[in-house]
C-alpha positions in Angstrom: -24.8 -33.2 65.6 -25.3 -34.3 62.0 -24.1 -37.3 60.1 -21.5 -36.4 57.4 -23.6 -38.1 54.8 -26.6 -35.8 55.6 -24.6 -32.6 55.7 -22.6 -33.4 52.6 -22.6 -35.4 49.4 -20.1 -38.3 50.0 -19.1 -40.3 47.0 -16.4 -42.4 45.5 -14.0 -41.1 42.8 -13.6 -42.5 39.4 -10.5 -44.7 39.0 -8.2 -43.7 36.2 -4.6 -44.8 35.2 -2.0 -42.4 34.1 -2.0 -44.1 30.6 -5.7 -43.0 30.2 -5.2 -39.4 31.1 -4.8 -36.6 28.6 -2.1 -33.9 29.0 -3.4 -31.1 31.2 -3.1 -29.3 34.5 -5.9 -30.9 36.4 -4.5 -32.8 39.5 -5.5 -36.4 39.7 -6.1 -37.2 43.4 -5.7 -40.9 44.4 -4.2 -42.7 47.4 -1.4 -40.2 48.3 -1.2 -36.9 50.0 -0.9 -34.9 46.8 -1.5 -35.2 43.1 -0.6 -38.6 41.5 -0.4 -37.1 38.0 -2.4 -34.7 35.9 -5.3 -34.8 33.5 -7.0 -32.5 30.9 -10.5 -32.8 32.5 -12.0 -32.6 36.0 -14.8 -34.5 37.7 -15.0 -32.4 40.8 -15.3 -28.6 41.2 -13.1 -26.4 43.3 -13.8 -26.6 47.0 -13.9 -30.4 47.2 -12.7 -32.3 50.2 -10.9 -35.6 49.5 -10.2 -38.6 51.8 -7.6 -41.0 50.5 -9.3 -44.4 50.0 -6.6 -47.0 50.3 -2.9 -47.7 51.0 -0.6 -46.3 53.7 -2.3 -42.9 53.5 -5.9 -44.2 53.8 -8.0 -41.7 55.7 -5.8 -38.7 54.8 -8.0 -35.6 54.4 -7.2 -32.8 51.9 -9.0 -29.8 50.5 -8.7 -28.6 46.9 -9.4 -25.0 46.0 -9.2 -25.8 42.3 -11.0 -28.3 40.0 -9.6 -31.9 40.4 -10.1 -35.4 38.9 -11.0 -37.6 41.9 -9.7 -41.1 41.4 -8.9 -43.5 44.3 -10.4 -41.3 47.0 -13.8 -40.3 48.5 -15.0 -36.8 47.9 -17.0 -34.7 50.2 -19.0 -31.7 49.0 -21.5 -29.5 51.0 -25.1 -30.5 50.3 -26.5 -27.0 50.3 -25.8 -23.4 51.4 -26.1 -24.3 55.1 -22.8 -26.1 55.1 -19.4 -24.4 54.8 -16.8 -26.6 53.1 -13.7 -25.3 55.0 -15.5 -25.8 58.3 -16.2 -29.4 57.4 -12.6 -29.9 56.2 -11.2 -28.6 59.5 -13.6 -30.8 61.5 -12.6 -33.9 59.5 -8.9 -33.1 60.2 -9.8 -32.9 63.9 -11.5 -36.3 63.6 -8.4 -37.8 62.1 -8.0 -40.5 64.8 -11.7 -41.6 64.3 -11.2 -41.7 60.6 -8.0 -43.9 61.1 -10.2 -46.3 63.1 -12.4 -46.8 60.0 -9.6 -48.5 58.1 -10.4 -52.0 57.0 -8.1 -54.6 55.6 -4.6 -55.8 56.6 -2.2 -55.7 53.7 -4.0 -52.8 51.9 -6.0 -50.7 54.3 -9.2 -49.1 52.9 -11.5 -46.3 54.2 -15.0 -46.7 52.6 -17.5 -43.9 51.7 -20.3 -45.6 53.6 -18.3 -45.6 56.9 -17.3 -41.9 56.4 -20.9 -41.0 55.8 -21.8 -42.1 59.3 -19.3 -39.8 61.1 -21.1 -37.3 63.4 -20.2 -33.6 62.8 -21.0 -30.6 64.9 -22.9 -28.3 62.6 -23.7 -24.8 64.1 -25.4 -22.1 62.0 -23.6 -21.1 58.8 -22.3 -17.8 60.1 -20.6 -19.5 63.0 -19.2 -22.1 60.6 -17.7 -19.3 58.5 -16.2 -17.5 61.6 -14.6 -20.6 62.9 -13.2 -21.7 59.5 -11.8 -18.2 58.9 -9.9 -18.3 62.3 -8.5 -21.8 61.5 -7.6 -20.8 58.0 -5.4 -17.9 59.2 -3.3 -20.4 61.3 -3.2 -22.8 58.3 -1.9 -20.0 56.1 0.9 -19.2 58.5 1.8 -22.9 58.5 1.9 -22.9 54.6 4.2 -19.9 54.6 6.6 -21.7 57.0 6.5 -24.7 54.8 7.4 -22.6 51.7 10.4 -21.2 53.6 11.5 -24.7 54.5 11.4 -25.6 50.8 13.7 -22.7 50.0 16.1 -23.8 52.7 16.1 -27.3 51.1 17.1 -25.7 47.8 20.1 -24.2 49.5 21.2 -27.6 50.8 20.8 -29.0 47.3 23.1 -26.3 45.9 25.8 -27.0 48.5 25.6 -30.8 47.8 25.8 -30.4 44.0 28.6 -27.9 44.3 30.7 -30.4 46.3 29.7 -33.7 44.9 27.8 -33.2 41.7 24.6 -35.0 40.6 24.2 -38.0 42.9 22.2 -39.9 40.2 24.5 -39.5 37.2 27.6 -39.2 39.4 28.9 -36.3 37.4 32.0 -36.0 39.6 32.9 -39.6 39.0 33.1 -40.5 42.7 33.5 -44.0 44.0 30.1 -45.8 44.6 28.8 -48.6 46.8 25.7 -50.7 47.0 23.5 -49.7 49.9 23.4 -53.3 51.2 27.2 -53.3 51.5 27.2 -50.5 54.1 24.1 -51.1 56.1 21.3 -53.6 56.9 17.9 -52.8 55.5 14.9 -53.8 57.6 11.2 -53.5 56.6 8.6 -52.1 59.0 5.7 -54.2 60.3 2.1 -53.4 61.4 -0.1 -55.1 64.1 -3.2 -56.7 62.7 -6.1 -56.0 62.7 -5.7 -52.3 62.0 -7.3 -50.1 64.7 -7.5 -52.9 67.3 -7.5 -51.3 70.8 -5.1 -53.9 72.1 -2.4 -52.6 69.7 -3.2 -49.0 68.8 -3.5 -45.7 70.7 -0.8 -46.4 73.4 2.3 -44.5 74.4 4.7 -45.8 71.6 5.1 -43.4 68.7 4.4 -44.9 65.2 5.8 -43.1 62.1 3.3 -42.2 59.3 4.0 -40.7 55.9 2.0 -37.7 57.0 4.6 -37.1 59.7 7.4 -36.9 57.2 5.4 -34.7 54.8 4.9 -32.3 57.7 8.3 -32.3 59.3 10.7 -32.9 56.5 14.2 -34.5 57.0 14.0 -34.6 60.8 10.8 -36.2 61.9 8.9 -36.7 65.2 5.9 -38.9 64.8 2.6 -37.3 66.1 -0.2 -38.8 64.0 -0.4 -42.4 65.3 0.8 -44.5 68.2 0.8 -48.1 69.5 0.4 -49.8 72.8 3.4 -51.8 74.2 1.8 -55.0 72.9 1.3 -53.3 69.5 5.0 -52.3 69.4 6.0 -55.9 69.9 4.2 -56.6 66.6 5.7 -53.7 64.8 9.3 -52.7 64.1 10.9 -50.5 66.8 13.6 -48.2 65.4 16.0 -46.0 67.5 16.3 -42.3 67.2 18.7 -41.0 64.5 18.0 -43.9 62.2 17.4 -43.0 58.5 14.1 -44.3 57.2 12.5 -44.4 53.7 8.9 -44.7 52.6 8.3 -47.6 50.1 4.6 -47.1 49.7 2.4 -44.0 49.6 4.9 -41.1 49.1 7.5 -43.6 47.7 11.2 -42.8 48.3 10.8 -39.9 50.7 13.4 -40.2 53.5 13.9 -38.7 56.9 15.9 -39.2 60.1 14.0 -40.1 63.3 14.3 -37.4 66.0 13.0 -39.9 68.6 12.6 -43.7 69.1 9.6 -44.9 67.1 8.0 -47.9 65.3 7.7 -48.1 61.6 5.0 -49.8 59.7 5.4 -52.0 56.5 5.3 -48.9 54.3 8.8 -48.0 55.5 12.3 -49.4 55.5 15.1 -48.5 58.0 18.8 -48.3 57.3 20.4 -49.9 60.3 23.9 -51.0 61.3 25.3 -48.3 59.0 29.1 -48.5 58.5 29.9 -44.9 59.5 33.6 -45.4 58.6 32.4 -45.3 55.0 29.2 -43.2 55.0 28.1 -40.7 57.6 24.3 -40.9 58.5 23.6 -37.3 57.4 25.4 -37.8 54.1 23.3 -40.9 53.5 20.1 -38.9 54.3 20.9 -36.0 52.0 22.1 -38.3 49.2 18.9 -40.3 49.2 16.8 -37.2 49.5 18.4 -35.5 46.6 18.5 -38.7 44.5 14.8 -39.0 44.8 14.2 -35.4 43.7 16.5 -35.9 40.7 14.9 -39.2 39.7 11.3 -37.8 39.9 12.3 -35.1 37.3 13.7 -37.6 34.8 12.7 -40.7 32.9 14.2 -42.7 35.7 11.4 -41.6 38.0 9.8 -45.0 37.9 12.5 -46.2 40.2 10.8 -44.2 43.0 7.3 -45.3 42.1 7.4 -49.0 42.9 10.2 -49.6 45.3 10.8 -53.0 46.9 13.3 -53.9 49.6 15.4 -55.6 46.9 15.3 -52.4 44.8 16.5 -50.3 47.7 19.3 -52.7 48.6 20.5 -52.4 45.0 20.7 -48.7 44.9 24.1 -47.3 44.2 25.4 -44.6 46.5 28.2 -42.1 45.7 30.9 -42.2 48.4 33.3 -39.3 48.6 36.0 -39.3 51.2 35.0 -39.1 54.9 36.8 -35.7 55.1 34.6 -34.4 52.3 31.4 -35.8 53.9 32.3 -34.2 57.2 33.0 -30.9 55.4 29.6 -31.1 53.8 27.9 -31.8 57.2 29.7 -28.8 58.7 28.6 -26.5 55.9 24.9 -27.6 56.2 25.0 -27.3 60.1 24.0 -23.6 59.9 21.3 -24.4 57.3 20.0 -27.2 59.5 20.0 -24.9 62.5 17.7 -22.5 60.6 15.6 -25.4 59.5 15.1 -26.7 63.1 14.1 -23.2 64.3 11.5 -23.1 61.5 10.3 -26.6 62.4 9.9 -25.5 66.0 7.8 -22.6 64.8 5.8 -25.0 62.6 5.3 -27.3 65.6 4.0 -24.4 67.7 1.6 -23.5 64.8 0.5 -27.2 64.6 -0.2 -27.2 68.3 -2.1 -23.9 68.1 -4.2 -25.3 65.2 -4.9 -28.5 67.1 -5.9 -26.5 70.2 -8.2 -24.2 68.1 -9.8 -27.2 66.4 -10.4 -28.9 69.7 -12.1 -25.7 71.1 -14.1 -25.2 67.9 -15.5 -28.7 67.6 -16.1 -29.0 71.3 -18.3 -26.0 71.1 -16.2 -23.6 73.2 -14.7 -21.3 70.6 
């Protein structure tokens, strides 16, 4: 067993704002699960591991096989030829719960480089590291292919929606509109404090994280984090089938809960929906497609700094209930395919978790 800070170079990124970047194709890695924006220069080589430093995704581990500009994150790079980067990456993903317990701060959680550097890693000889990493990479590649297929299915749903109702942002079909707060009650999530307290975290109650939504898509089952019964009392329990939206981290991303779960203060939930005006699935897809349209236009700022007030003021196109039901019927087949793909993805997730457990318990 070796401390991460001994096996690897662990260092903080260099903060940069979008206004100070130059046009280019280098991803800027900050507090989210993907690039925040792009820059013309890099400050880390390909093969760097990043751990998000702050915000709702603090502690999220990613690997970059291209040069990057590391901003609000901690980077991890092998110290010498005896350390294999992909092996370290997979081991850090396996240690996700331990990294989550390193979060400090209430309103804005942080994971600091000095704490990460103390994590203990299993470090077998380099050839064994390569063998294990290659096996885990094969499963990871299958998962990536499934995710790409899911993206194509999402494009089909988008085409059906636009064909029936037009652009939900510009309202190209001139449909009636309503404010969101006139058809439902918006509630903000809540989080027990302090973060990581054993009295509140690690129990049987599921807690939704942005990483769950990123993994599962529009129908989500939380698997990353959980609360005790006492922790749930200090959070925001939400029933299955509720539509939820992230208002920090991956701002504006929406999903429907497949199971009962708690949401933290980085999410809002759309409760008491008036289904005589808007069907839940129609709301889900309208919000999902509105976000994707906004992010490709100058209106993208709407989905960068959302407040509860902003969400309440969003205008929603409202076609007839018959039209909404027809849309839901048309996408039922698409959703069936999606759910089968998600089941396969879940099986691959379970396989990867099992292989990681075996690998880093020394039995693989």
